[in-house]
N, C-alpha and C positions, 0 to 999 in steps of 0.2 A: 835659275836663268831661264829655263824653259817655261816656267809659270809666268814670268814677266813677259816673255815673248808672246805667250798666248793672250795675255791681257792687252798687249799692244795691238795685236791683230784684231782682237774683238773690239777694241776702242777706236780702231782706224788710225792709230798712231804709228803703226809699223811702216817703215820705209823700204819698199821693194826696189831692188836694183835690176835693171835690164841687163847689166853686165854679167850678172850671175845667171846660171842656166835655168834654174827652176826653183820651186818653193823649198826644196830640200837644202840647196846651197845657200839660199837667202837666210834660212833659219840657222844653219851652221855658222854662217858669217856673223850674224848678229850675236849668236851665243859666244863666239870667240871674242867679240867686243866686250861681253859682259863677264866672262869667266877666264878668258885667256886660252892658251894652247890646249887645255883639257877638252875643249870643244871638239878637237879633232877625233876624239874617241866616240863621238856621237853615232857614227855609222860603223863602228867596229863589229865585224861579223854580221853586218847587215848590208842589204842592197836596197836601192829604191824599189826594185821589183817586189821583194817580199814585204817591204814596209807598206807599199800601196795596197797589196793584197790583204794585209792585216787590217789596215784602216778601213778599207772598203767593206770587209766582212763585219767589222764592228758597227759601221754605219747601218748596213742592211739589217743586222741583228737587232739593233735598237729600234729601227723602223718597224720591224715585224712585231716587236713587243708593243709598240704604240698602236699599230693596226689592230692587234688583238683586243685591246681595250676599247677602241672605237667600234669595232664590229660587235662586241658585247653590248655596248651602249645602244646601238641601233637595234639589236635583237630585243633588248628589253623594251625599247620604245614601241616596236612592232607587237611584241607580246602583250604589252599593256593595252594597246589599241585593240588587239584581238579579243582580250578578255572583256573590254568595255562593249564590244560589238559582237559578242558570241551569238547573239540572237538576231542581229541585223541582217535581214534577208537581202541578197543581191543576186543578180543573174550571173551565172558562170558562163564563160565564153569559150568557144572554139572557133577559129578562123575570124575572131572578133565579131562573131554572130552569137546572139543570145542562145544559150543551150539549156543547161539544167540549173535550178536554183542552188545557191550555196549561201554561206554567210560571209559578211565582210571579215569577221574574225578568222574564218578558215582561209580566206584569201591572204590575209596578212601573215599567217603562219607558214604559208608556202615560202615566203621570203626569209623567214626565220630559218627554215631548213637550208636554203641556199647559202645564207651567211654562215651557218654552222659548217658547211663544207668548205667555205672560204677559209675559215679559221683553221680547219684541219689541214688544208693544203699548206698554209703558211707555217703552221707548227711543224709539219713534216720537213719543209724546206729549212727551217731554223735548225732542226736537229742535224741535218747534213752539213750545213755551212759552219757549224760550231766547232771547227778544227783550226788550229793556229798554224799558218804557213811561215811564221817568223823563224829564221834560221836556214831557210832554203837559199837565202842570199840571191844572187843573180839568176842561178838555175841549178847549180850543182852543190849547194851547201857551202860550208866554211870549214877551214882547218882549225879555227879557234875552238877550244874546249868549252862550248856553251852547254847549258842545260835547257833544252827546248821544252821539257815538261814543266819546268819552273816558270818560264815566260808564258806558257799556255795557261797555267793556273792563275798567274798574276792578272791576265787579261780576261779571265772568266770563260775560257774555252774548255771544252771537254778533254782536249788533248791536242798534241801536234799532228800535223798532216804527215803522211807516210812517204810520199814521193816528191822530191824537190822540184823536178821538172813540172809535174802537174800542179804543184803548189803555186807557182808563179804564172802558169798558163791557164789555170782554171778560172772561168767566169760562169760556170754552171750555177753557182749559188745566186748570181744576179739574174740569170735567165729564169731560174725556177721561181724566184720571187716576182719577177715581172710577169711570168705566165700566170701565177696565182692572182696577181694584181689585175691582170687583164680579164680573167674570168670574173673576179669580184666587180670590176668596173662594168662589165657586161650585165651582171645582175642589177647593179644600181641603175644602169641605163634603162633596163626593162621596167624597173619600178618607176623611174622618172617618167617614162613614156606613158605608163598607166595613169600617173598623177596628172600629166598634161591632158590626157583624154578625159579623165574623170572630172576635171575642173571646168570643162567646156559647158556652155549653156545647153548643148544637146544632151549631155549626160547628167550633169548636176548631181554627181555622186558626192563630191567633196567641196568644201569651201576653204581655201587656203588663207593663212594669216597674211596680213599686210607686210609682215617681216620678210615674206618669201615671194611676194608678187610686186609688180609695178603697174602703174596706170599708163595712160596714153596722153600725150600733150594735146591732142584734139578730141580724144574720146575718153573723158575722165571716168566713165562708168566701167571701163575695162579693168580686169584683174588678170594681168598676164603672168603665167607661172614661170617667171624668169629663172628662179633657182633650179627648178626641175629641168628646165630646158638646158641650162648650162651643165648640169650633171650629165644629161644625155649626150651633150656635145663633147665634154671633156673626156669621155671614155675613149675617144679617138686618139688622144695624146698618149694614153697608157698603152693602148694597142700598138700605136706607132713606135713607141720606145722598145717594146719587145721585138717587133719586126726588124727594126734597125740594128739592134745588137745581134740578133741571129745572123743577119747578113754580114756584119763585121766579123763574127767568129767563124763563119762557115769555111773559110779558105786559109786559116792561119796554120803554118807549120809549128811544131814544138820548138822553143817554148814561148818566151815573151816576144811580142812585137809591138811597135808603137801604135799600130791599129787599135790596140786595146785601150788606149787613152780615150777613145770615143765611147767607152762604156759608161763614163761618168755623166756627161751632159744629159743624155736621155733619161738615165735613172734618177738623177737629181731633180728632174722635172716631173717624171711620171709618179714617183712615190709621194711627193707632197701633193700632187694633183689628186691622187686617190684619197689621201687624208682629208683634203678639202671636200671631196665628193661625199665621203662618209659623214663629215660634220654637217653638211647641208641636208642630207637625207634624214639624219637624226633630228635636226631642228624642225624639219617639215613635219615629222611624225610626232613630235612631242606635243602634249596637250596645248601648250601655250601658242604653238605655231600651226596648229592643224585642227580643223573642226569638221565633223561629219554634218552635212547639211540636213539633218533630220531624217536621212534615209529616203527622202521623197523621190529624188532622182532615181535611186535604185529601184524603188517600187514601181515607178512609171515605166522604167526599162523592162522590169519583170513582167508587167502586164502587157507591154508592147510586144512581148514574145508571142502572144496569141492574138495580136491585132486588137480590134475593138470588141471582140467576143472571146470567150473561153470555150474551147472545144474538147470534147471527149468522145470516145467511141467504144462500144462494147465489143469484146472479143471473148467468146465463150463465157466463162463465169467471172472474167476480170475486165477491168476498165483501164485503158491506156490513155493517159492525159497528155495532150500535145505539149502543154507547158512544162510537163515533167520529163520531157524527152522520152527515154525508153523505160521509165519507171512504171511498173504496173501496180494498180491499187485495186483492192477487192471491191466488189459491188457495194458491200456494206460501208465502205469508206467514203462513198459519194457525199454524204452530208459534211464530212470533214473538209473535203475539197471545196465545197460550196462556201463553207465558213471562212476558209483561207482566202478565197477570192474576195469575199466581202470585206475582210480585215484589210487586205492590201488596197483595195479600192478606196476604203475610207481613209487610210493613211495617206494615200496620194491625192485625196480630195477629188476623186473621179467617180462618175456614176457607176453603179453596179452593172457590170457587163452581163449579157445573157450567156447562159451556159447551155450548150447543145450536146445532145447524145446522138452519135452516128452509129448505126448498126454496122456490124462487121461485113455485111454484104455490099457496103458502099465504101470500101477502103480508099477510093481515089478522091474522096471529097477534098482532102487536104491538097493533094497533088494538083488537081485541076483548078482549085480556087473557086469551085462552085459554092454558092450559098447553101449550106445544109438544109435550110428551111424549105428550099424548093425541091429537095429530094424526097421521094415518096416514103422512104424508110427513116427519115429524120424526125426527131421529136424536140421542138424547142421548149424551153422551160426555164425557170429560175434555178433549178437544181437538177442534177442527174437523177 
């Protein structure tokens, strides 16, 4: 009988009656039509309160398992991109200002680490929610001689919950998953923002596939990163669902209250939204939907860090290169530095910049913006 009802609901053939209070009574009424008075035992030793708690846990648990697979897929896509570009030089940023050189592969692996923490948080939440509240009934259990361990095993739970009041009043398992989802959505939003920036003509770090961009009705040359922009925007829906449920739960006395009906709508929106965000980001980073534009934009930005010229200054027996941030290179490494500049310039199809040596007694040359050539202690040349 229940299998037939499930098929009717899935096929849109089930007839709901407004005269019946809720989904529970609609199903019981239809079951009575199918099997007779035995349908009255459907809720023996059960309440809507513990049944809803069980169903909600089952849904959230299945969703966590789905997320874990999606997160793993995105990690693999990022790791494969990192391997392919382990030697692709790009500027590292702080304050969105060019800082020290890194590789594109290293940058991708930063997000692999973030996603690993997301998976860990969700796995931890799954372990805690995997207890079965069935048998708590409305709030104080039941006098029927039921076997809660048997029903817990049948539904794949690690065991039954221990306190009947908490069993029907608890929504921590939803809050935890929404919190983990919020952090994950924040990570995806950060990555999406970088993709949006990287795809601009000013950066030219990446070229996105047509599958994840759109044009303009009056400017057909444009490639708008719509998918990444929507990922960035949809993080707000996930964050909002967590905030809303926290506000719902903050003032509820023990045990169940109708307020808790509001836990479903936000969750049923937020979790599928995160799933869509993960799918979109994975698609963007897969080889078929994402292409590095030859690294030219990265090289240009890297050289832009030092303007039209490359500067270095001597400090005792070491040389500090401005484009290397605080990294110190020995005097003997100057030819290597010159060769690096030459390779980068050639890759970017830019003329070889001049390389200046600034003596340590003129340390303010960078700060003042003065041309080192005009300083008495400066020595222009093609190499340090």
